[in-house]
C-alpha positions in Angstrom: 104.2 90.0 116.9 101.4 91.3 114.7 102.0 91.3 110.9 100.0 93.6 108.5 100.1 94.3 104.8 100.6 98.0 104.8 101.9 100.8 102.6 105.5 102.2 103.0 104.3 105.6 104.0 101.8 104.2 106.5 104.5 101.9 107.9 106.9 104.9 108.3 104.2 106.8 110.2 103.2 103.8 112.4 106.9 103.1 113.1 107.3 106.7 114.4 104.1 106.4 116.6 105.3 103.1 118.0 108.7 104.6 118.6 107.2 107.2 120.9 106.3 110.1 118.5 103.6 112.1 120.1 103.7 115.3 118.0 103.4 115.5 114.3 103.0 118.6 112.1 103.0 118.5 108.4 101.4 119.6 105.1 100.0 117.4 102.3 102.1 116.7 99.2 102.3 113.7 96.9 103.8 111.1 97.3 104.0 111.3 101.1 100.5 112.4 102.1 99.6 109.1 103.6 102.1 109.8 106.4 100.1 112.9 107.4 96.8 111.1 107.0 97.9 108.2 109.2 99.2 110.6 111.8 95.9 112.5 111.8 94.0 109.6 113.5 96.9 107.7 115.2 98.1 110.6 117.2 94.6 111.0 118.7 94.5 107.3 119.6 97.8 107.4 121.5 97.2 110.7 123.2 99.5 112.7 121.0 99.0 115.9 118.9 98.5 116.2 115.2 98.6 119.5 113.4 98.1 120.1 109.7 100.1 123.3 109.5 99.2 126.2 107.2 102.5 125.5 105.4 105.7 123.4 105.5 107.5 126.3 107.1 105.0 126.5 109.9 105.0 122.8 110.4 108.8 122.4 110.7 108.9 125.2 113.3 106.1 123.6 115.3 108.1 120.5 115.4 111.1 122.5 116.7 109.0 123.9 119.5 107.5 120.6 120.5 110.8 118.8 120.4 112.4 121.5 122.5 109.8 120.9 125.1 110.8 117.2 125.2 108.1 115.5 123.0 109.3 113.1 120.3 108.2 115.1 117.3 108.3 114.6 113.6 107.5 116.2 110.2 107.5 114.9 106.6 107.3 116.1 103.1 108.5 115.7 99.5 110.1 117.7 96.7 109.4 121.4 97.0 107.9 120.9 100.5 111.1 119.4 101.7 112.9 122.5 100.3 110.7 124.8 102.3 111.6 123.0 105.5 115.4 123.5 105.1 115.8 126.7 107.2 113.8 125.2 110.0 115.9 121.9 109.9 119.1 124.0 110.0 117.8 125.6 113.2 117.2 122.1 114.6 120.9 121.3 114.0 122.1 124.6 115.4 120.0 124.1 118.6 120.9 120.4 119.0 117.2 119.4 118.8 116.9 115.7 118.1 113.8 115.9 115.9 113.0 113.6 112.9 112.0 114.5 109.3 111.0 112.1 106.5 111.3 113.0 102.8 109.6 110.7 100.3 111.3 111.7 97.1 109.6 112.7 93.9 111.2 113.6 90.6 111.9 117.0 89.1 113.3 120.4 89.6 111.2 123.2 91.3 107.7 122.0 91.6 108.7 118.8 89.7 106.4 115.9 89.1 104.4 113.6 91.3 106.3 110.6 89.9 108.8 108.8 92.1 112.5 109.8 92.0 115.7 109.9 93.9 116.9 113.4 93.2 116.9 114.8 96.7 120.2 113.1 97.4 122.4 116.2 97.2 120.0 118.2 99.3 119.7 115.4 101.9 123.3 114.5 102.4 125.2 117.8 101.6 123.2 120.0 104.0 120.0 121.4 102.6 120.2 124.6 104.6 122.9 127.2 105.3 126.0 126.4 107.3 128.3 123.4 107.9 126.3 120.4 108.8 125.0 117.0 107.7 121.9 115.2 108.8 122.1 111.5 109.9 120.3 110.1 106.9 118.7 106.6 106.7 117.5 105.1 103.4 114.9 102.3 103.6 114.4 99.9 100.7 111.3 98.1 101.9 108.1 98.7 103.8 109.5 96.9 106.8 112.6 99.2 106.8 110.3 102.3 106.6 108.8 101.1 109.8 112.0 100.0 111.5 113.9 103.1 110.7 111.2 105.4 111.9 110.9 103.3 115.0 114.6 103.7 115.7 115.0 107.2 114.5 114.2 109.1 117.8 116.6 107.0 119.9 119.3 107.5 117.2 118.6 111.3 117.2 118.8 111.4 121.0 122.0 109.3 121.1 123.7 112.1 119.2 121.4 115.1 120.1 121.1 115.7 116.3 118.3 115.5 113.8 117.7 112.4 111.7 116.3 112.3 108.2 114.6 109.2 106.7 115.0 109.5 102.9 112.5 107.3 101.3 111.2 107.5 97.7 107.8 107.5 96.0 107.9 103.9 95.0 108.8 102.5 98.4 106.3 104.9 100.0 103.4 103.7 97.8 104.1 99.9 97.6 102.4 97.5 100.0 104.3 94.6 101.7 103.8 92.5 104.8 105.2 94.3 107.8 105.9 93.0 111.4 104.8 95.5 114.0 107.1 96.2 117.0 105.9 96.9 120.5 104.8 100.4 121.5 107.4 102.5 123.3 106.5 105.1 125.9 108.7 108.1 126.3 109.0 110.6 129.1 109.1 114.2 128.0 110.8 115.3 131.2 114.3 115.1 129.8 117.2 117.0 131.3 117.9 118.9 128.1 114.2 119.9 127.5 112.9 123.4 128.1 110.8 123.7 131.2 109.0 126.5 132.9 109.9 127.6 136.5 108.0 129.6 139.0 109.2 133.1 139.7 112.2 133.1 142.0 112.7 129.4 141.7 115.7 129.1 139.5 116.5 129.8 135.9 114.5 128.8 132.9 116.1 126.4 130.4 116.2 128.0 127.0 116.6 126.1 123.7 118.1 128.3 121.0 120.7 128.3 118.3 124.4 128.9 118.5 124.2 132.6 118.2 123.2 133.1 121.9 124.6 132.2 125.3 127.6 130.2 124.0 131.1 130.8 122.7 131.0 130.2 119.0 134.5 128.6 118.9 133.5 126.2 121.7 130.3 125.2 119.8 132.2 124.7 116.6 134.8 122.4 118.2 132.1 120.3 119.9 130.0 120.0 116.8 132.9 118.9 114.6 134.0 116.3 117.2 130.4 114.9 117.3 130.2 114.7 113.6 133.5 112.8 113.4 132.2 110.3 115.9 128.9 109.9 114.0 130.9 109.4 110.8 133.0 106.7 112.4 130.3 104.8 114.4 127.1 105.0 112.3 128.1 103.8 108.9 125.6 101.1 107.8 125.4 99.1 104.6 124.6 95.7 103.0 126.9 94.0 100.5 126.3 91.2 98.0 128.9 89.2 96.1 131.6 91.9 96.1 134.6 89.8 96.8 135.0 88.6 93.2 132.8 91.0 91.4 134.0 92.4 88.0 131.5 95.3 88.3 129.9 96.5 91.6 126.6 98.3 91.6 125.9 100.9 94.3 122.3 101.8 94.9 119.8 102.7 97.7 116.0 102.7 98.1 114.0 101.2 95.2 117.0 101.2 93.0 118.9 98.8 95.3 116.1 96.3 94.9 116.5 96.4 91.2 120.3 96.2 91.6 120.1 93.2 93.9 117.9 91.3 91.4 120.2 92.3 88.6 123.1 90.7 90.5 121.2 87.5 91.1 120.2 87.2 87.4 123.7 88.1 86.2 125.4 85.6 88.4 123.2 82.8 87.0 124.5 83.8 83.6 128.1 83.7 84.7 128.4 87.5 84.9 130.1 88.6 88.1 128.2 91.5 89.5 128.1 92.7 93.1 126.2 95.3 95.1 126.9 97.7 97.9 123.7 99.1 99.3 124.2 102.2 101.6 121.7 102.1 104.4 123.1 105.4 105.8 123.6 108.0 103.1 125.2 110.1 105.8 127.5 109.0 107.2 128.3 107.5 103.8 129.5 103.8 104.3 133.0 104.3 103.0 134.1 101.2 105.0 132.1 99.0 102.6 134.3 99.9 99.7 137.5 98.7 101.4 136.6 95.1 100.5 136.5 95.6 96.7 138.9 93.3 95.0 141.7 94.9 93.1 140.6 93.4 89.7 137.3 95.1 89.8 136.7 96.8 86.4 134.3 99.5 87.5 131.7 100.7 89.9 128.2 101.7 88.8 125.7 103.8 90.7 122.1 103.1 89.9 119.9 106.1 90.6 116.6 107.6 89.7 117.9 111.1 88.9 119.5 112.8 85.9 123.0 113.5 87.1 124.1 110.6 89.1 124.1 112.5 92.4 125.7 109.7 94.5 128.6 109.2 92.1 130.8 111.8 93.9 130.5 110.0 97.2 131.4 106.7 95.6 134.6 108.3 94.0 135.5 109.6 97.4 134.9 106.3 99.0 137.3 104.5 96.6 139.8 107.3 96.4 139.3 107.2 92.6 141.1 103.8 92.4 138.4 102.3 90.2 136.6 103.8 87.2 133.1 105.0 88.3 130.0 105.3 86.2 126.4 106.4 86.8 123.3 104.7 85.3 120.9 107.6 86.0 117.4 106.7 84.9 115.6 110.0 85.8 112.0 109.2 86.8 112.0 105.6 85.6 112.8 102.5 87.7 115.5 100.7 85.6 114.6 97.2 84.3 117.1 94.5 85.3 118.1 93.7 81.6 119.1 97.3 81.1 121.2 97.3 84.3 123.0 94.0 83.3 123.6 95.3 79.7 125.2 98.5 81.0 127.4 96.6 83.4 128.5 94.2 80.5 129.5 97.3 78.5 131.6 98.5 81.4 133.3 95.1 81.5 133.9 95.3 77.8 135.4 98.8 78.0 132.6 100.3 75.9 131.4 103.0 78.3 133.2 106.2 79.1 133.7 107.0 82.7 131.0 109.3 84.0 132.1 112.8 84.9 130.9 114.2 88.2 128.6 117.2 87.8 
């Protein structure tokens, strides 16, 4: 297989193309614009369609239409652009359209800043639009995973007939690493669920629409809840490092998980027993991973690039509040390993107050 040194954003775009994506619509925004730029020439090369929409709202709805016709279709954004897409994504869910969206997180409220961050967590995993739903949410922590998750994302979406979100961050998106390229997949748009035209008098047209038309609402609700329970059970993914005897366990995803893993390695050499759980799916959250925590663990620490420790609530749920939980929330800064280790040592020494969930 071919190996290239490539940017995280470019790898994500190339992974989608190699995974069969033949329609992309988006709008530029830092730090994800390389996805759009890559798609602008790659879609032409593979016989696909690229559209720079007049807005994020237009783009997300173009993807809805293309996916309803059967094409593997994707959009991407960051920060306020991702917010603008939420109504369209909620319609994807309601219509059972297996489209893919990528969010490369930046930091800040409202327009925010162009610096990297991890403060889209609540929006990503708690349902960014109206109604009861979650997106299947994948969190890469390397350039290779950006490619691999995008490559897999359409098949995962089609498996469940449900949208998939790839939640990257500005640091992962902008870094360059060697990346092994998978083979190209070809995909037949002529799917049994896709909308197709029919000649007059030759049967009914297939219509893709949301739950408010042509279906009993109670029936739809029951089917959706059953599907979400199955996804929650079957799709939990994580990595774990040294958790069996850990005195303190770090929980982190994306770029923060790389810092956390290095912190564990350094701490272990010093005789400090740290461990790490890295959620790979942020929804469904990998609650099964927390069942292995030893009963003598003194605390669990989330490491996150936001202000409020957005993942802390999910950790508390996962451990049923059996262990004290803390958030080392570093805002727009990637935490240095010595700061992480020092914080965990204070937890072990009982010098840190348990973090309250916002």
